[in-house]
C-alpha positions as CSV (number, residue, x, y, z in Angstrom):
1,M,146.6,314.3,-19.5
2,I,147.4,311.2,-17.5
3,V,149.1,309.5,-20.4
4,E,151.2,312.6,-20.9
5,A,152.1,312.6,-17.3
6,L,153.2,309.0,-17.4
7,M,155.2,309.5,-20.5
8,Q,156.9,312.5,-18.9
9,S,157.7,310.5,-15.8
10,L,159.5,308.0,-18.1
11,I,161.5,310.7,-19.8
12,Q,162.4,312.3,-16.5
13,L,163.6,309.1,-14.7
14,D,166.6,309.8,-12.6
15,P,169.6,307.8,-13.6
16,S,170.4,304.8,-11.4
17,K,173.6,304.2,-9.7
18,N,175.1,300.7,-9.9
19,T,173.9,299.6,-6.5
20,P,171.2,297.1,-5.9
21,D,168.9,299.5,-4.1
22,S,169.3,302.2,-6.8
23,L,168.7,299.7,-9.6
24,Q,165.6,298.3,-7.8
25,A,164.2,301.8,-7.3
26,F,164.8,302.7,-11.0
27,Y,163.1,299.5,-12.0
28,D,160.1,300.1,-9.7
29,R,159.6,303.6,-11.1
30,L,159.9,302.3,-14.7
31,E,157.5,299.5,-14.0
32,T,154.9,301.8,-12.3
33,S,154.8,304.1,-15.4
34,I,154.6,301.2,-17.8
35,R,151.8,299.6,-15.8
36,G,150.0,302.9,-15.7
37,L,150.1,303.2,-19.4
38,E,148.9,299.6,-19.8
39,S,146.0,300.2,-17.5
40,L,144.9,303.1,-19.7
41,E,145.0,300.7,-22.6
42,E,147.9,302.4,-24.3
43,C,149.5,300.0,-26.8
44,Q,153.1,299.2,-26.2
45,E,153.8,300.2,-29.8
46,T,153.1,303.8,-28.9
47,Y,155.8,304.1,-26.3
48,G,157.9,300.9,-26.6
49,N,160.4,302.4,-29.0
50,L,160.8,305.3,-26.6
51,L,161.8,303.1,-23.7
52,V,165.0,301.6,-25.2
53,P,167.0,304.8,-25.5
54,I,165.7,306.1,-22.2
55,I,166.8,303.0,-20.3
56,R,170.2,303.0,-22.0
57,D,170.8,306.6,-21.2
58,K,169.8,306.2,-17.6
């Protein structure tokens, strides 16, 4: 359930605006989710391909 919640938080990231504060907040939320997945020993191969289109869209 925790892995699903972390993946869902990646999918539902709010788009950032092109301001330093907004970009920093976006990065912080992204990094928090990624570190959570890593702490649960999820391989980057399981979610890495998902990150690229999410980040581009946001």
